[in-house]
C-alpha positions as CSV (number, residue, x, y, z in Angstrom):
1,M,-53.7,22.0,89.7
2,A,-53.7,23.8,86.3
3,K,-50.9,26.0,87.4
4,L,-48.8,23.0,88.5
5,S,-49.3,21.2,85.2
6,D,-48.3,24.3,83.2
7,G,-45.0,24.6,85.1
8,L,-43.9,20.9,84.4
9,K,-41.7,20.1,81.5
10,N,-41.0,16.8,79.8
11,P,-37.5,15.7,80.8
12,Y,-37.3,13.4,77.7
13,F,-37.6,16.4,75.5
14,N,-34.4,17.9,77.0
15,L,-32.7,14.5,76.8
16,Y,-33.6,14.1,73.1
17,H,-32.1,17.5,72.2
18,W,-29.0,16.8,74.3
19,C,-28.4,13.5,72.5
20,K,-29.0,15.0,69.1
21,G,-26.5,17.7,69.9
22,E,-23.9,15.2,71.0
23,L,-24.4,13.2,67.8
24,F,-23.9,16.3,65.7
25,D,-20.6,17.0,67.6
26,I,-19.4,13.5,66.9
27,E,-20.3,13.8,63.3
28,A,-18.4,17.1,63.0
29,I,-15.3,15.5,64.6
30,Y,-15.6,12.6,62.2
31,N,-15.8,14.9,59.2
32,A,-12.9,17.0,60.4
33,V,-10.7,13.9,60.7
34,N,-11.7,12.7,57.3
35,V,-10.9,16.1,55.7
36,K,-7.5,16.1,57.5
37,D,-6.7,12.6,56.2
38,R,-7.6,13.7,52.6
39,V,-5.4,16.8,52.9
40,F,-2.4,14.7,54.2
41,E,-3.0,12.2,51.3
42,R,-2.9,15.1,48.8
43,I,0.2,16.5,50.4
44,N,2.0,13.2,50.3
45,K,1.0,12.7,46.7
46,K,2.3,16.1,45.7
47,E,5.6,15.5,47.6
48,K,6.0,12.2,45.8
49,S,5.3,14.0,42.5
50,K,7.9,16.6,43.4
51,K,10.5,14.0,44.2
52,N,9.9,12.2,40.9
53,T,10.0,15.4,38.9
54,Q,13.3,16.4,40.7
55,A,14.8,13.0,39.9
56,D,13.7,13.5,36.2
57,L,15.2,16.9,36.2
58,D,18.5,15.6,37.6
59,N,18.6,12.9,34.9
60,V,17.9,15.4,32.1
61,T,20.5,17.9,33.4
62,T,23.2,15.2,33.7
63,G,22.3,13.8,30.3
64,R,21.2,10.4,31.6
65,K,18.4,8.8,29.7
66,T,15.6,6.8,31.3
67,V,12.3,5.7,30.0
68,K,10.6,8.8,31.5
69,T,13.2,11.2,30.3
70,L,13.8,9.7,26.8
71,F,11.9,12.3,24.9
72,K,12.8,15.3,27.2
73,N,15.6,17.6,26.6
74,Q,17.3,20.6,28.3
75,G,14.4,22.9,27.2
76,D,11.9,20.8,29.2
77,S,13.9,21.3,32.4
78,G,12.4,24.8,32.8
79,N,8.9,23.3,32.8
80,M,10.1,20.7,35.4
81,V,11.5,23.5,37.7
82,T,8.2,25.4,37.4
83,K,6.3,22.2,38.3
84,I,8.5,21.6,41.3
85,E,8.0,25.2,42.5
86,A,4.3,24.9,42.0
87,V,4.2,21.8,44.2
88,S,6.4,23.5,46.8
89,T,4.0,26.4,47.1
90,F,1.0,24.0,47.4
91,I,2.6,22.2,50.3
92,K,3.4,25.3,52.3
């Protein structure tokens, strides 16, 4: 009888650890999806910034004045180009 009781295992112990492992897997997938969404939000924000900066650069180089480009001149266009290139390397 003692040998029989030593050989038995509690099946709920195995079930508990299996459920815990599945919950960890679900949490990992949830975290991965959240990180992916945040990365895509940052990429979209940078692309929007790039488009706005490109539009400002076009306005400055053609001589058009807008509220954003009112105090910018041709010398600032180099800074804008650098900003656009920096965003482009971030997105890649």
